[in-house]
N, C-alpha and C positions, 0 to 999 in steps of 0.2 A: 373208516373207509380210507383207502390210500389212493392218491391221485398222482399221475405221472405228469410232471410239469413241462417237460420238453415236448412231448407228443404222446397221444394215446394211440398206441398201435394195436389194432384189434383185427384179427383175421375173421372175416364174417362171410358166411354163405347163406344167402336168403333162400328159403324153401320155395320151390316152384309150385305153382298151382294155387297160390293164395291171392293172386291178383296184384301183388306188389311188384316193385322194381328190384331186381336182384343187384346188390352192391357187394363186390368182392374187393378187398384191398385194405390199406391202412390210411388213416386220416391224421394229418399233423397241422398244427397252427403255427404260423410264421408271423412275427417272431415268437419263439417258445416262451418268452417272458416279456411282459410289457410294463414299463413304468412311465407315468405321465403326471403332470401336476393337476391339482384340482382346478377345474375351469379350462383345462387344456384337452386336446384331442390327440388320438393316436390311431393309426390304421393297422389292421390285421387281415391276413388272408389264410386260406386253407389249401393244402395239397393232398391229393389222393394218389396213391401209388400202390403197385403190386410188385413185391420183391424188387423194389428200386426202380421200377418202370412207371413213369408218370401216367396217370389216367385222367380222362376228362370227367368232370363232375356230372353224374347222371341226373341230378336234380338240385333243388334249392337247399341251401345250408341254413340250419336253425341255430341262432346264437342266443346264449343266455349268460347272465351274470349271477353268481351265487348270492351276492349281497347287493341289491339294487340301490342301497343307500350310498355305496362307494362310487359306482359308475353306471352309465347306461350305454347300451349298444344299439347301433343303427346299421342294419344289414343293407348291403347293396345287391345289385342284380348279378354280380359276377362271383358270388360266393364269399366275398370279403365283407368287412364291416368297419365302421368308425366307432371308436370307443371314446366316450366323453367322460372325463373325471368329474365327479360330483363332490366328494369329500375325502379327506385323507384317510387311508386305510388299505388293507390287503384283502383280496378275494380271489375267486377262480373264474376264469372265462371258459365257457364250454361251447364247442361247435358240434352239431349233430347232422349227419347225413344218413337217412334211413336208420339202421341199427348201429351205425358206426359213429363213434364219438371221439373227440379229442379235447384235451384240457390244457390250459396254460395259466401261469401265475400272472396276476394283475395287481400292480401296486400303484396307488394314487398318493403322490407326495403333496406337501403343502403347496398352496397356490403360488404361482409365480408373481413376483412384484413387477407391475407394469408402469407405475408412476409413483413419485415421492414428492410431497409438498410440505413446505415449512409454513406454519401459521403463527402469528400473523405474517403476511407477506412483507409488511413494512411496519416499523415501530419506532417511536420517538421517546427518548428518556433524557432526563437531566443528568449531567455527569455526577457520579456518586450514587445513582439509583440503578438497581439491577433490572435488566430486561430478560423476559422469559419467552422462549419459543418452544413450539411443539412440532413433531413430525407426524404426518399422516400418510399412510401407504394405501395405494389402490392396487388390488390384486386381480389376477386373471379370472377368478371365479365371480368377479363383479362386486366383491366386498370392499369396503373402505374402513380402515382400522387406524385408530390412534395408537401409534407405536410406543412401546416402553422407551422413554427418553434415555435410559441407561444403556440400551442396546444400539443406540444411534451414535455415529461418530460426528462430533461437533467441532467447529472451528470458526475463526473470524479473521478478517483480512488485515489486521493490524495488532500491534502490541498496545499495552496500556489497559488491558482488561483482565479481570480475574474470572475464572470459569469453574463451574461445578461438574462439568462433564455430562450434564443432563439438560442442556439447553438454556442455562442461565449465564448471562454475560454482564459483568459489573464494571462499568468504565470509571476510571479515576484520572482526572487531569487530561482527558482527551476530548476532542470535539470534532464533529464532521460526520460524513456519511461512510458507513462501513458495510461490508458484505458478510453475512452469516452463512456458513456452509453446514449442511447435514448430509451424511452419507449412510446408506443402509443397503446391504446386499450390493447389487450392481448399479444402484441409482444414486444420483447426487442432486440435491435441491439447494436453492439459495433464497435468502431473504435480505432485506435492507434494515440496518439499524442506524438511526440518526441520533447523534448525541449532541445536546445543546449545553452551553456553559451553565455551571452551577451559579447560584446567587453571588453577586459581588459583595465582599465583606470588607475590603480595605484597598487603599491606593497609596503607593509610596512614590515620592518624587525624589529623584537623584539629580542634583544640579551642581555645576562647578561654582565655588564661591567667588571666583575671580575670572574676569574676562578682559579683553584688550580692545581698544578702539581699532576698528577696521578688521578685527579678527573674529573667528567663529569658535564657539565652544558648544558642547552637546549635552543636553539633559535627557533623562529617560523617565518613563512612568511605568511602574510595575503594579499590576492588579493581582489581588489575592481573592480566591473564590471559596465558597463554602465547603467544597470537597478537598480543600487544602492545596489545590493547584495554583500556580502563579503563571502569569502571562505578561509579556512585554506589550503594552498597549500604547507605546509612544506614538506610533503612526495613527492610532485611532482616537487619541485624546484631543481635546480642544485646548489650544495654547494661547496665552495672552501675556502682555507686558504691562506693568503698572505705569511705565513711562517710556513710550516708544522713542522719545528724544534721546534717551540714554542707551536703550537696547531694544531690539526686536526679537521675536521668537516665532519659529514656524516648524511644526512637527518635531520639537525638541532642539532645533538648531538656534542657538543664541548668537546674535550678531551685535558686536559692540558698535555703538553709534558715536557716543561722546563720553567723556570722563564723568563718572557719577555712580549712583547706586539706584537700582530698580528691583522690582519683584517679578519673578517669573511664576505664572499660574498655570496649572494643569487641571483639567476637568474631564472626568470619565465616569459614566454610569451614575451621575448624580453626586459623586464625591469630588471635592475640590482640595487641592494641595498647592502650597506655594513655597518659594525659596528666594532668599535675597542674593543678588549677584552684584558685585562691584566691578565696574568697568574702569580700567586703568589705562594710562598712556602706553603706547607700544614701547617695547624695550629693544634697544640696539643689541643684536646678537652677532653681527659680523660686519667686516669692512673689507671690501675687495678693491685692490688697486689695478689699474689697467693703463698701459700694457704692463705685464708682469716683469718682463726682462727687456726693456727697450735699449736700443743702441743708437748713438748719434755722434756726428763728428765734432771736433773742436770748433766752437763758434756756432754750432747748430742748436736747434731748439726742439723740445719734445713736451707736448702737453700731457700731463698725467691726470687721470680721473679717479675719484674714490666713490664707490657705490656702497651705500649703507643698506643692510638687511635687518628687518625687524621681526619680532616674534609673532606678529599678526600676519606674516607672509608678505608684507609690503616691502618695496625697495625704493630708494631715492638717491638722486645724485647729490652727494655730500662734498663735492670737490671744493666748494667755496666755504664749507664749514670746518673742514679739518685744518689742523696746523701742519704746514709742510716744512721740512728741514732736511739739510744734507749732512751726512756724516763725514764728508771730506770735501771742503770747498776748493781744494786744488784740482779736483776732477770735474765738478759741476756746481752750479748754484741753482736754487729753486725759489720762485717767488710765491706770494700768498695764494695765487690762483693755481699753483701746481705746475707752472711752466718751468721746465728744466733747460739750462743753458750750459753747453759743454765748455770747460775751461782748459783741461789738459788731458792727455791720454791716460786711461786707467779705468778701474771699476770702483764703484762705491754704492752705498745704499741711500735711497731716498726714504724719508720717514714721514708717515702720515698719522696724526693723532686726533682721535675723536673720542674723548673719555666715555667709557673706561677702556676703549680699545686703541691699540697701536699696531699698525701694519707697515712693512717695509717692502721695497722692490729694488732689485739689483740694476744699476745703471752702468752701461759700458760706453765710454767716450773713446772714439778712434781718432788717429791723427788727421 
């Protein structure tokens, strides 16, 4: 049997005298072909015409679906109907008015995805242990289906994870809260993955062997975990000194107090590590003369100062400790306190010595 999918156009003349209603014309379904998802609805109407002239419907229209497993039809009072998709498949929709009929193709597609969920919604694993997630889809036909993880697009909000493309995420050397993404069709869902540190396996202390009185040196503590990751735990470790009179330590900062030797101790996660640090006297690193280029008249006086700079960052007035001398006594003289006296016009250098350093400054004597 052949069916006309766009419209069934049949010229019909009802015989008079049989008590029925005479229907003359052609009947067509609009739209001529309908596709809708399982669980979805679509509307159809019919048109009656005679040689292109629209006619009013003389009576009710009867609607049928060839395969009721695919769709059901609900007729309205105006000759139209609502088609409700039941299951994926193809069938034929028929509208009848008296002896006149029309047919159209009806296709029910897979149900529309209305929601996507990732399960579990939150998961906690130790670094080095893989986490597994599943995606569940809720469809327009009311069904809920565990989706094939290989058909879902997976992602995570950070690096440091290996993935299998099927919802498994394996963290290595990372920790914290991360967002897992799952995409399927036009839906996107999220879940939370919390990664905690792996078991602590070792602690390494790095400390400078030598410090200086009044100066700071810095130590660090590095933790190693079972997943092979390392982390700087200097700020989190507990620090102590075996002799606070020699040195103090706070969050890895070693401060020299007095000349001597003491032990720095770092404790983290039940592991204890120590290192010996020697505190030495500060070392002179520079000597600065002031003023750098003084000028004075014959018979005038200029007090020179010498400022010592040490490797612990300290400075001190060393004017009384340096040895002062002049390189030309005909221009000026200088006493042990660094006071310069002009003798004759000219220029010459004043010399300041504080072993192992020697510095000079240019002195100008005017008439």
